[in-house]
VOMITI-433602 format. One record per residue (C-alpha): residue number from 1; x, y, z; residue in three letters. Coordinates in nm, 4 decimals. Layout:
<vexkes>
<vexke num="NUM" u="X" v="Y" w="Z" residuo="ALA"/>
...
</vexkes>
This chain:
<vexkes>
<vexke num="1" u="6.1377" v="4.0964" w="1.4275" residuo="MET"/>
<vexke num="2" u="6.2596" v="4.3723" w="1.2311" residuo="GLY"/>
<vexke num="3" u="6.6123" v="4.4900" w="1.1956" residuo="ARG"/>
<vexke num="4" u="6.7660" v="4.8379" w="1.1256" residuo="ILE"/>
<vexke num="5" u="7.1233" v="4.9100" w="1.0196" residuo="VAL"/>
<vexke num="6" u="7.2712" v="5.2241" w="1.1823" residuo="ALA"/>
<vexke num="7" u="7.6086" v="5.3265" w="0.9519" residuo="ILE"/>
<vexke num="8" u="7.8819" v="5.5271" w="1.1083" residuo="GLY"/>
<vexke num="9" u="8.1074" v="5.6197" w="1.3507" residuo="GLU"/>
<vexke num="10" u="8.0810" v="5.5549" w="1.6970" residuo="CYS"/>
<vexke num="11" u="8.3676" v="5.7596" w="1.9208" residuo="MET"/>
<vexke num="12" u="8.5030" v="5.7897" w="2.2493" residuo="GLY"/>
<vexke num="13" u="8.3373" v="6.0734" w="2.4260" residuo="GLU"/>
<vexke num="14" u="8.5071" v="6.2577" w="2.6984" residuo="LEU"/>
<vexke num="15" u="8.2283" v="6.4189" w="2.9299" residuo="SER"/>
<vexke num="16" u="8.2656" v="6.6787" w="3.2468" residuo="GLU"/>
<vexke num="17" u="8.2014" v="6.5349" w="3.5635" residuo="THR"/>
<vexke num="18" u="8.0616" v="6.7048" w="3.8583" residuo="ASP"/>
<vexke num="19" u="8.4139" v="6.6466" w="4.0366" residuo="ALA"/>
<vexke num="20" u="8.6026" v="6.9170" w="3.9321" residuo="PRO"/>
<vexke num="21" u="8.9244" v="6.8550" w="3.7042" residuo="GLY"/>
<vexke num="22" u="8.7694" v="6.4901" w="3.6611" residuo="MET"/>
<vexke num="23" u="8.6148" v="6.3356" w="3.3259" residuo="LEU"/>
<vexke num="24" u="8.4362" v="6.0634" w="3.2317" residuo="SER"/>
<vexke num="25" u="8.4334" v="5.8226" w="2.9110" residuo="MET"/>
<vexke num="26" u="8.1820" v="5.6557" w="2.7460" residuo="GLY"/>
<vexke num="27" u="8.1013" v="5.5718" w="2.3510" residuo="PHE"/>
<vexke num="28" u="7.8574" v="5.7903" w="2.1413" residuo="ALA"/>
<vexke num="29" u="7.8179" v="5.9184" w="1.7874" residuo="GLY"/>
<vexke num="30" u="7.5340" v="6.0749" w="1.5889" residuo="ASP"/>
<vexke num="31" u="7.4361" v="5.7231" w="1.4427" residuo="THR"/>
<vexke num="32" u="7.5490" v="5.5084" w="1.7270" residuo="LEU"/>
<vexke num="33" u="7.3325" v="5.7378" w="1.9937" residuo="ASN"/>
<vexke num="34" u="6.9999" v="5.6961" w="1.7439" residuo="THR"/>
<vexke num="35" u="7.0965" v="5.3045" w="1.7518" residuo="ALA"/>
<vexke num="36" u="7.0968" v="5.3162" w="2.1045" residuo="TRP"/>
<vexke num="37" u="6.8163" v="5.4732" w="2.1775" residuo="TYR"/>
<vexke num="38" u="6.6025" v="5.2790" w="1.9262" residuo="LEU"/>
<vexke num="39" u="6.7265" v="4.9374" w="2.1090" residuo="LYS"/>
<vexke num="40" u="6.5597" v="5.0706" w="2.4221" residuo="ARG"/>
<vexke num="41" u="6.2283" v="5.2278" w="2.2575" residuo="SER"/>
<vexke num="42" u="6.1442" v="4.8954" w="2.0284" residuo="LEU"/>
<vexke num="43" u="6.2753" v="4.6568" w="2.2541" residuo="GLY"/>
<vexke num="44" u="6.2889" v="4.2498" w="2.1769" residuo="ALA"/>
<vexke num="45" u="6.1092" v="4.2903" w="1.8220" residuo="ASP"/>
<vexke num="46" u="6.3854" v="4.4650" w="1.6374" residuo="TRP"/>
<vexke num="47" u="6.7402" v="4.3831" w="1.5982" residuo="GLN"/>
<vexke num="48" u="6.9483" v="4.6890" w="1.5758" residuo="ILE"/>
<vexke num="49" u="7.2909" v="4.6269" w="1.4116" residuo="ASP"/>
<vexke num="50" u="7.5405" v="4.8461" w="1.3916" residuo="TYR"/>
<vexke num="51" u="7.7792" v="4.9155" w="1.0643" residuo="LEU"/>
<vexke num="52" u="8.1231" v="5.1104" w="1.1574" residuo="THR"/>
<vexke num="53" u="8.5137" v="4.9766" w="1.1260" residuo="ALA"/>
<vexke num="54" u="8.7768" v="4.9514" w="1.4399" residuo="VAL"/>
<vexke num="55" u="9.1014" v="4.9013" w="1.4820" residuo="GLY"/>
<vexke num="56" u="9.2706" v="4.6082" w="1.6638" residuo="THR"/>
<vexke num="57" u="9.3696" v="4.8246" w="1.9632" residuo="ASP"/>
<vexke num="58" u="9.2258" v="4.7891" w="2.3359" residuo="THR"/>
<vexke num="59" u="9.0022" v="5.0712" w="2.2922" residuo="LEU"/>
<vexke num="60" u="8.8088" v="4.9722" w="1.9887" residuo="SER"/>
<vexke num="61" u="8.8008" v="4.6187" w="2.1491" residuo="GLN"/>
<vexke num="62" u="8.6260" v="4.8033" w="2.4587" residuo="ARG"/>
<vexke num="63" u="8.3807" v="5.0239" w="2.2123" residuo="MET"/>
<vexke num="64" u="8.3079" v="4.6321" w="2.0432" residuo="ILE"/>
<vexke num="65" u="8.2636" v="4.5062" w="2.4043" residuo="ASP"/>
<vexke num="66" u="8.0078" v="4.7930" w="2.5107" residuo="PHE"/>
<vexke num="67" u="7.7953" v="4.7316" w="2.1643" residuo="LEU"/>
<vexke num="68" u="7.7641" v="4.4307" w="2.2461" residuo="ALA"/>
<vexke num="69" u="7.6644" v="4.5018" w="2.5943" residuo="GLY"/>
<vexke num="70" u="7.4206" v="4.7191" w="2.4796" residuo="GLU"/>
<vexke num="71" u="7.2510" v="4.4871" w="2.2916" residuo="GLY"/>
<vexke num="72" u="7.3781" v="4.6159" w="1.9526" residuo="ILE"/>
<vexke num="73" u="7.5070" v="4.3887" w="1.6876" residuo="GLY"/>
<vexke num="74" u="7.8565" v="4.4082" w="1.5848" residuo="THR"/>
<vexke num="75" u="7.8756" v="4.1273" w="1.3265" residuo="GLY"/>
<vexke num="76" u="7.9163" v="4.3751" w="1.0885" residuo="HIS"/>
<vexke num="77" u="8.1888" v="4.5690" w="1.2471" residuo="VAL"/>
<vexke num="78" u="8.5164" v="4.5485" w="1.0180" residuo="ARG"/>
<vexke num="79" u="8.8627" v="4.5701" w="1.1879" residuo="ARG"/>
<vexke num="80" u="9.0621" v="4.7442" w="1.0494" residuo="ILE"/>
<vexke num="81" u="9.4731" v="4.7086" w="1.1263" residuo="PRO"/>
<vexke num="82" u="9.6749" v="5.0146" w="1.2367" residuo="ASP"/>
<vexke num="83" u="9.3771" v="5.1723" w="1.3137" residuo="LYS"/>
<vexke num="84" u="9.1829" v="5.3257" w="1.6096" residuo="THR"/>
<vexke num="85" u="8.8374" v="5.4635" w="1.6977" residuo="ILE"/>
<vexke num="86" u="8.7800" v="5.8459" w="1.7069" residuo="GLY"/>
<vexke num="87" u="8.8055" v="6.0206" w="2.0171" residuo="LEU"/>
<vexke num="88" u="8.6209" v="6.4149" w="2.1358" residuo="TYR"/>
<vexke num="89" u="8.5566" v="6.5930" w="2.4453" residuo="HIS"/>
<vexke num="90" u="8.2484" v="6.8036" w="2.5238" residuo="ILE"/>
<vexke num="91" u="8.2412" v="7.1571" w="2.6447" residuo="SER"/>
<vexke num="92" u="7.9302" v="7.2554" w="2.8346" residuo="LEU"/>
<vexke num="93" u="7.7813" v="7.6461" w="2.9118" residuo="LYS"/>
<vexke num="94" u="7.4540" v="7.6978" w="2.9902" residuo="ASP"/>
<vexke num="95" u="7.3470" v="7.3734" w="2.8219" residuo="GLY"/>
<vexke num="96" u="7.4921" v="7.4246" w="2.4666" residuo="GLU"/>
<vexke num="97" u="7.7868" v="7.2128" w="2.3957" residuo="ARG"/>
<vexke num="98" u="8.0952" v="7.2476" w="2.1918" residuo="SER"/>
<vexke num="99" u="8.3501" v="6.9654" w="2.1114" residuo="PHE"/>
<vexke num="100" u="8.7063" v="6.8753" w="2.0349" residuo="THR"/>
<vexke num="101" u="8.7923" v="6.6210" w="1.8215" residuo="TYR"/>
<vexke num="102" u="9.0540" v="6.3585" w="1.8015" residuo="TRP"/>
<vexke num="103" u="8.9433" v="6.0972" w="1.4630" residuo="ARG"/>
<vexke num="104" u="9.2503" v="6.1564" w="1.1959" residuo="ASN"/>
<vexke num="105" u="9.3515" v="5.8024" w="1.2644" residuo="ASP"/>
<vexke num="106" u="8.9881" v="5.6757" w="1.2854" residuo="SER"/>
<vexke num="107" u="8.9492" v="5.3380" w="1.1445" residuo="ALA"/>
<vexke num="108" u="8.5492" v="5.4477" w="1.0503" residuo="ALA"/>
<vexke num="109" u="8.6709" v="5.6267" w="0.7637" residuo="ARG"/>
<vexke num="110" u="8.7082" v="5.3049" w="0.5662" residuo="LYS"/>
<vexke num="111" u="8.3677" v="5.1768" w="0.6976" residuo="LEU"/>
<vexke num="112" u="8.2302" v="5.1609" w="0.2891" residuo="ALA"/>
<vexke num="113" u="8.5986" v="5.0112" w="0.1871" residuo="GLY"/>
<vexke num="114" u="8.4412" v="4.6633" w="0.1100" residuo="ASP"/>
<vexke num="115" u="8.1111" v="4.7085" w="-0.0579" residuo="PRO"/>
<vexke num="116" u="7.9963" v="4.3335" w="-0.0391" residuo="ALA"/>
<vexke num="117" u="8.0796" v="4.3462" w="0.3187" residuo="ALA"/>
<vexke num="118" u="7.8229" v="4.6654" w="0.3014" residuo="ILE"/>
<vexke num="119" u="7.5692" v="4.4745" w="0.0826" residuo="ALA"/>
<vexke num="120" u="7.5875" v="4.1557" w="0.3268" residuo="THR"/>
<vexke num="121" u="7.4310" v="4.4149" w="0.6015" residuo="ALA"/>
<vexke num="122" u="7.1689" v="4.5358" w="0.4444" residuo="LEU"/>
<vexke num="123" u="7.0750" v="4.1853" w="0.3055" residuo="HIS"/>
<vexke num="124" u="6.7495" v="4.1224" w="0.4762" residuo="ASP"/>
<vexke num="125" u="6.7558" v="4.4934" w="0.6584" residuo="ALA"/>
<vexke num="126" u="6.3858" v="4.6658" w="0.6867" residuo="ASP"/>
<vexke num="127" u="6.5434" v="5.0193" w="0.7316" residuo="VAL"/>
<vexke num="128" u="6.9311" v="5.1616" w="0.6866" residuo="ALA"/>
<vexke num="129" u="6.9951" v="5.4741" w="0.9104" residuo="TYR"/>
<vexke num="130" u="7.2611" v="5.7629" w="0.8125" residuo="TRP"/>
<vexke num="131" u="7.4085" v="6.0706" w="0.8394" residuo="SER"/>
<vexke num="132" u="7.5740" v="6.3623" w="0.6754" residuo="GLY"/>
<vexke num="133" u="7.8779" v="6.2797" w="0.9170" residuo="ILE"/>
<vexke num="134" u="7.8894" v="5.9287" w="0.8196" residuo="THR"/>
<vexke num="135" u="7.8661" v="6.1203" w="0.4474" residuo="LEU"/>
<vexke num="136" u="8.1485" v="6.3309" w="0.5756" residuo="ALA"/>
<vexke num="137" u="8.3960" v="6.0856" w="0.7223" residuo="ILE"/>
<vexke num="138" u="8.4202" v="5.8736" w="0.3718" residuo="LEU"/>
<vexke num="139" u="8.6739" v="5.9194" w="0.0897" residuo="PRO"/>
<vexke num="140" u="8.4770" v="5.9628" w="-0.2313" residuo="PRO"/>
<vexke num="141" u="8.4905" v="5.6675" w="-0.3323" residuo="ALA"/>
<vexke num="142" u="8.3255" v="5.5014" w="-0.0029" residuo="GLY"/>
<vexke num="143" u="8.0424" v="5.7712" w="-0.0582" residuo="ARG"/>
<vexke num="144" u="7.9926" v="5.6570" w="-0.3497" residuo="LEU"/>
<vexke num="145" u="7.9964" v="5.3071" w="-0.2745" residuo="ALA"/>
<vexke num="146" u="7.7749" v="5.3862" w="0.0670" residuo="LEU"/>
<vexke num="147" u="7.5139" v="5.5925" w="-0.2102" residuo="LEU"/>
<vexke num="148" u="7.5082" v="5.2977" w="-0.4401" residuo="GLU"/>
<vexke num="149" u="7.4411" v="5.0164" w="-0.1510" residuo="ALA"/>
<vexke num="150" u="7.1645" v="5.2415" w="-0.0049" residuo="LEU"/>
<vexke num="151" u="7.0435" v="5.2771" w="-0.3389" residuo="SER"/>
<vexke num="152" u="7.0180" v="4.9647" w="-0.4003" residuo="GLN"/>
<vexke num="153" u="6.8382" v="4.8975" w="-0.0605" residuo="PHE"/>
<vexke num="154" u="6.6161" v="5.1269" w="-0.1225" residuo="ALA"/>
<vexke num="155" u="6.5199" v="4.9967" w="-0.4786" residuo="GLY"/>
<vexke num="156" u="6.4522" v="4.6522" w="-0.3010" residuo="ARG"/>
<vexke num="157" u="6.2121" v="4.7940" w="-0.0362" residuo="GLY"/>
<vexke num="158" u="6.4307" v="4.8987" w="0.1917" residuo="GLY"/>
<vexke num="159" u="6.3633" v="5.2472" w="0.4076" residuo="LEU"/>
<vexke num="160" u="6.6237" v="5.4575" w="0.3887" residuo="VAL"/>
<vexke num="161" u="6.6319" v="5.6876" w="0.6718" residuo="VAL"/>
<vexke num="162" u="6.9096" v="6.0131" w="0.6518" residuo="PHE"/>
<vexke num="163" u="7.0034" v="6.3324" w="0.9401" residuo="ASP"/>
<vexke num="164" u="7.1711" v="6.5501" w="0.7147" residuo="PRO"/>
<vexke num="165" u="7.3589" v="6.6624" w="1.0502" residuo="ASN"/>
<vexke num="166" u="7.5903" v="6.9054" w="0.8769" residuo="LEU"/>
<vexke num="167" u="7.9534" v="6.8924" w="1.0177" residuo="ARG"/>
<vexke num="168" u="8.1206" v="7.1531" w="0.7404" residuo="PRO"/>
<vexke num="169" u="8.4561" v="7.1627" w="0.9503" residuo="ARG"/>
<vexke num="170" u="8.4654" v="6.7290" w="0.8315" residuo="LEU"/>
<vexke num="171" u="8.4592" v="6.8570" w="0.4232" residuo="TRP"/>
<vexke num="172" u="8.6658" v="7.0033" w="0.2048" residuo="ASP"/>
<vexke num="173" u="8.4266" v="7.3229" w="0.1334" residuo="ASN"/>
<vexke num="174" u="8.0502" v="7.4456" w="0.1817" residuo="LEU"/>
<vexke num="175" u="7.9671" v="7.3428" w="-0.1992" residuo="ASP"/>
<vexke num="176" u="8.1135" v="7.0399" w="-0.1758" residuo="SER"/>
<vexke num="177" u="7.9100" v="6.9440" w="0.1473" residuo="MET"/>
<vexke num="178" u="7.6021" v="7.0766" w="0.0043" residuo="ARG"/>
<vexke num="179" u="7.6267" v="6.8644" w="-0.3229" residuo="GLY"/>
<vexke num="180" u="7.7032" v="6.5366" w="-0.1378" residuo="TRP"/>
<vexke num="181" u="7.4144" v="6.6048" w="0.0999" residuo="ILE"/>
<vexke num="182" u="7.1618" v="6.6853" w="-0.1959" residuo="HIS"/>
<vexke num="183" u="7.3195" v="6.3417" w="-0.3657" residuo="ARG"/>
<vexke num="184" u="7.2300" v="6.1767" w="-0.0443" residuo="ALA"/>
<vexke num="185" u="6.8203" v="6.2620" w="-0.0280" residuo="ALA"/>
<vexke num="186" u="6.8060" v="6.1666" w="-0.3203" residuo="ALA"/>
<vexke num="187" u="6.8489" v="5.7498" w="-0.2161" residuo="VAL"/>
<vexke num="188" u="6.6394" v="5.8804" w="0.1421" residuo="SER"/>
<vexke num="189" u="6.3417" v="5.7744" w="0.1573" residuo="SER"/>
<vexke num="190" u="6.3346" v="5.9774" w="0.5398" residuo="LEU"/>
<vexke num="191" u="6.4891" v="6.3206" w="0.5616" residuo="CYS"/>
<vexke num="192" u="6.5230" v="6.4327" w="0.9479" residuo="LEU"/>
<vexke num="193" u="6.6985" v="6.7846" w="0.9345" residuo="PRO"/>
<vexke num="194" u="6.7599" v="7.0104" w="1.1620" residuo="SER"/>
<vexke num="195" u="6.6611" v="7.4241" w="1.0754" residuo="PHE"/>
<vexke num="196" u="6.9306" v="7.6046" w="1.2293" residuo="ASP"/>
<vexke num="197" u="7.2330" v="7.4082" w="1.0380" residuo="ASP"/>
<vexke num="198" u="7.0073" v="7.4275" w="0.7005" residuo="GLU"/>
<vexke num="199" u="6.9248" v="7.7971" w="0.7663" residuo="ALA"/>
<vexke num="200" u="7.3231" v="7.8655" w="0.7992" residuo="THR"/>
<vexke num="201" u="7.4844" v="7.6619" w="0.5486" residuo="HIS"/>
<vexke num="202" u="7.2515" v="7.6394" w="0.2670" residuo="PHE"/>
<vexke num="203" u="7.0569" v="7.9986" w="0.3427" residuo="GLY"/>
<vexke num="204" u="6.6802" v="7.8349" w="0.4095" residuo="ASP"/>
<vexke num="205" u="6.4487" v="8.1450" w="0.5434" residuo="ALA"/>
<vexke num="206" u="6.2148" v="7.9131" w="0.7099" residuo="THR"/>
<vexke num="207" u="6.1485" v="7.5154" w="0.8150" residuo="PRO"/>
<vexke num="208" u="5.9056" v="7.4993" w="0.5460" residuo="GLY"/>
<vexke num="209" u="6.2308" v="7.6005" w="0.2694" residuo="ASP"/>
<vexke num="210" u="6.3946" v="7.3248" w="0.4059" residuo="THR"/>
<vexke num="211" u="6.1520" v="7.0772" w="0.4276" residuo="ALA"/>
<vexke num="212" u="6.0728" v="7.1540" w="0.0197" residuo="ALA"/>
<vexke num="213" u="6.4974" v="7.1911" w="-0.0866" residuo="ARG"/>
<vexke num="214" u="6.4871" v="6.8089" w="0.0577" residuo="TYR"/>
<vexke num="215" u="6.1598" v="6.7129" w="-0.1004" residuo="ARG"/>
<vexke num="216" u="6.2314" v="6.8069" w="-0.4539" residuo="ASP"/>
<vexke num="217" u="6.5759" v="6.6643" w="-0.3978" residuo="GLN"/>
<vexke num="218" u="6.3495" v="6.3318" w="-0.3784" residuo="GLY"/>
<vexke num="219" u="6.3233" v="6.2459" w="-0.0272" residuo="THR"/>
<vexke num="220" u="5.9819" v="6.0736" w="-0.0176" residuo="ALA"/>
<vexke num="221" u="5.9117" v="6.2589" w="0.3435" residuo="ARG"/>
<vexke num="222" u="6.1000" v="6.4688" w="0.5570" residuo="VAL"/>
<vexke num="223" u="6.0692" v="6.5887" w="0.9230" residuo="VAL"/>
<vexke num="224" u="6.2557" v="6.9310" w="1.0211" residuo="VAL"/>
<vexke num="225" u="6.3410" v="6.9806" w="1.3875" residuo="LYS"/>
<vexke num="226" u="6.3893" v="7.3251" w="1.4826" residuo="ASN"/>
<vexke num="227" u="6.5057" v="7.3057" w="1.8413" residuo="GLY"/>
<vexke num="228" u="6.1912" v="7.4087" w="2.0602" residuo="PRO"/>
<vexke num="229" u="6.0127" v="7.5157" w="1.7991" residuo="GLY"/>
<vexke num="230" u="5.7321" v="7.3380" w="1.5411" residuo="ASP"/>
<vexke num="231" u="5.8579" v="7.0731" w="1.3474" residuo="VAL"/>
<vexke num="232" u="5.7624" v="7.0888" w="1.0018" residuo="THR"/>
<vexke num="233" u="5.6177" v="6.7990" w="0.8002" residuo="LEU"/>
<vexke num="234" u="5.6193" v="6.6553" w="0.4470" residuo="VAL"/>
<vexke num="235" u="5.4267" v="6.4002" w="0.4220" residuo="ASP"/>
<vexke num="236" u="5.4323" v="6.1091" w="0.1585" residuo="GLY"/>
<vexke num="237" u="5.1900" v="6.3635" w="-0.0563" residuo="SER"/>
<vexke num="238" u="5.4201" v="6.6269" w="-0.0698" residuo="GLY"/>
<vexke num="239" u="5.2339" v="6.8417" w="0.1743" residuo="SER"/>
<vexke num="240" u="5.3762" v="7.0523" w="0.4617" residuo="LEU"/>
<vexke num="241" u="5.2053" v="7.0507" w="0.8099" residuo="MET"/>
<vexke num="242" u="5.3445" v="7.1517" w="1.1025" residuo="THR"/>
<vexke num="243" u="5.3717" v="7.0208" w="1.4790" residuo="VAL"/>
<vexke num="244" u="5.3806" v="7.2365" w="1.8069" residuo="ALA"/>
<vexke num="245" u="5.5930" v="7.0521" w="2.0773" residuo="VAL"/>
<vexke num="246" u="5.6430" v="7.1430" w="2.4482" residuo="PRO"/>
<vexke num="247" u="5.9036" v="7.3218" w="2.5471" residuo="ALA"/>
<vexke num="248" u="6.1691" v="7.1360" w="2.7812" residuo="ALA"/>
<vexke num="249" u="6.1236" v="7.1581" w="3.1571" residuo="ALA"/>
<vexke num="250" u="6.5014" v="7.1457" w="3.2039" residuo="VAL"/>
<vexke num="251" u="6.8079" v="7.1966" w="2.9883" residuo="THR"/>
<vexke num="252" u="7.1001" v="7.0227" w="3.1101" residuo="VAL"/>
<vexke num="253" u="7.2823" v="6.9283" w="2.8187" residuo="ASP"/>
<vexke num="254" u="7.1871" v="6.9377" w="2.4530" residuo="THR"/>
<vexke num="255" u="7.4232" v="6.6868" w="2.3427" residuo="THR"/>
<vexke num="256" u="7.2048" v="6.3767" w="2.1518" residuo="ALA"/>
<vexke num="257" u="6.8917" v="6.6171" w="2.1340" residuo="ALA"/>
<vexke num="258" u="6.8222" v="6.5622" w="1.7293" residuo="GLY"/>
<vexke num="259" u="6.9750" v="6.2192" w="1.7481" residuo="ASP"/>
<vexke num="260" u="6.7475" v="6.0656" w="2.0069" residuo="SER"/>
<vexke num="261" u="6.4140" v="6.2647" w="1.8497" residuo="PHE"/>
<vexke num="262" u="6.5513" v="6.0773" w="1.5554" residuo="ASN"/>
<vexke num="263" u="6.4769" v="5.7429" w="1.7398" residuo="ALA"/>
<vexke num="264" u="6.1858" v="5.8294" w="1.9170" residuo="GLY"/>
<vexke num="265" u="6.0089" v="5.9513" w="1.6093" residuo="TYR"/>
<vexke num="266" u="6.1361" v="5.6503" w="1.4320" residuo="LEU"/>
<vexke num="267" u="6.0366" v="5.3809" w="1.6872" residuo="ALA"/>
<vexke num="268" u="5.6898" v="5.5183" w="1.6835" residuo="ALA"/>
<vexke num="269" u="5.6606" v="5.5051" w="1.2948" residuo="GLU"/>
<vexke num="270" u="5.7435" v="5.1737" w="1.2981" residuo="LEU"/>
<vexke num="271" u="5.5005" v="5.0985" w="1.5280" residuo="ALA"/>
<vexke num="272" u="5.2400" v="5.2183" w="1.3195" residuo="GLY"/>
<vexke num="273" u="5.2110" v="5.6153" w="1.4675" residuo="ALA"/>
<vexke num="274" u="5.1536" v="5.9094" w="1.1884" residuo="SER"/>
<vexke num="275" u="5.3751" v="6.1200" w="1.1025" residuo="MET"/>
<vexke num="276" u="5.2612" v="6.3813" w="1.3834" residuo="ALA"/>
<vexke num="277" u="5.2586" v="6.0992" w="1.6670" residuo="GLU"/>
<vexke num="278" u="5.5645" v="6.0078" w="1.6073" residuo="ALA"/>
<vexke num="279" u="5.6627" v="6.3755" w="1.5892" residuo="THR"/>
<vexke num="280" u="5.5406" v="6.4171" w="2.0017" residuo="SER"/>
<vexke num="281" u="5.7004" v="6.0719" w="2.0668" residuo="THR"/>
<vexke num="282" u="6.0259" v="6.1570" w="1.8958" residuo="GLY"/>
<vexke num="283" u="6.0492" v="6.5390" w="2.0753" residuo="SER"/>
<vexke num="284" u="5.8938" v="6.4086" w="2.4416" residuo="ALA"/>
<vexke num="285" u="6.2118" v="6.1317" w="2.4077" residuo="LEU"/>
<vexke num="286" u="6.4591" v="6.4619" w="2.3285" residuo="ALA"/>
<vexke num="287" u="6.3048" v="6.6684" w="2.6323" residuo="ARG"/>
<vexke num="288" u="6.3925" v="6.4098" w="2.8433" residuo="ALA"/>
<vexke num="289" u="6.7536" v="6.3294" w="2.6931" residuo="VAL"/>
<vexke num="290" u="6.8643" v="6.7259" w="2.7379" residuo="ILE"/>
<vexke num="291" u="6.7368" v="6.7062" w="3.1200" residuo="GLY"/>
<vexke num="292" u="7.0948" v="6.5078" w="3.1689" residuo="ALA"/>
<vexke num="293" u="7.4604" v="6.5270" w="3.0782" residuo="ARG"/>
<vexke num="294" u="7.6102" v="6.3433" w="2.7732" residuo="GLY"/>
<vexke num="295" u="7.5032" v="6.1805" w="2.4918" residuo="ALA"/>
<vexke num="296" u="7.3021" v="5.8204" w="2.6131" residuo="LEU"/>
<vexke num="297" u="7.1124" v="5.9133" w="2.8763" residuo="VAL"/>
<vexke num="298" u="6.9571" v="5.6129" w="3.0981" residuo="ARG"/>
<vexke num="299" u="6.5680" v="5.6843" w="3.1089" residuo="LEU"/>
<vexke num="300" u="6.5134" v="5.6238" w="3.4315" residuo="GLU"/>
<vexke num="301" u="6.7616" v="5.8720" w="3.5382" residuo="ALA"/>
<vexke num="302" u="6.5377" v="6.1510" w="3.3686" residuo="VAL"/>
<vexke num="303" u="6.2152" v="6.0022" w="3.4528" residuo="THR"/>
</vexkes>
């Protein structure tokens, strides 16, 4: 059995329903979304644990119960008194989403406050999965503690997988975001950026530019997602290649498109697939997910 530790913030998700004026509530968040899809893709041979922090209130307990009920390990979730979990609302227009957040009191901002707890969570793990949002919500001391823990984990042979997931609103300024993202890439074994974000905030002209930049920052391998376009890869030798992916038949909600791609890709690679084969698997999962509403889509609902 292998073990993956996903690190980040799980939030309460408020989403539209078919009934006017009615919302449904679930739990989601970029790294949690990927952990959820990984659990379904990898099956019983892999333990998926979630490293985060929550409050001691009823809503926080509901989130813990949800994770446990979905088969995701909660043994490394810290409890922070007088804090709670963040909330967000999804608005949809033509399948594209926008978000409204309430997260100032989120306990997840303190998830890296105990370096010993991070080390314990990563002990005997095979894979650590995190994102630029994980990094952004932390104070500088927490960022440094997490970077150091992941660097040591990688030094012991662990696979560190990083999705930059650029969200400028979470950062003090763009220069700070760019600098920390590159520092994160330097300790990561595999990066999974999205070209549209990278072009906007780093000025990359092509997906190949994005792939080369992360390679040059020290990431061994890169997978550049590009919406419905070709995926650009950097393999372990540093060489670039592209993989064509089919277009989605129906796009209902693009929430978690990248998160589900990451899960499908990583699950396939851990099962022995090549980077190109894993790209096709990740793309297939993402196409299914964007055919339904919400971040966490039961596969039987879209197949």
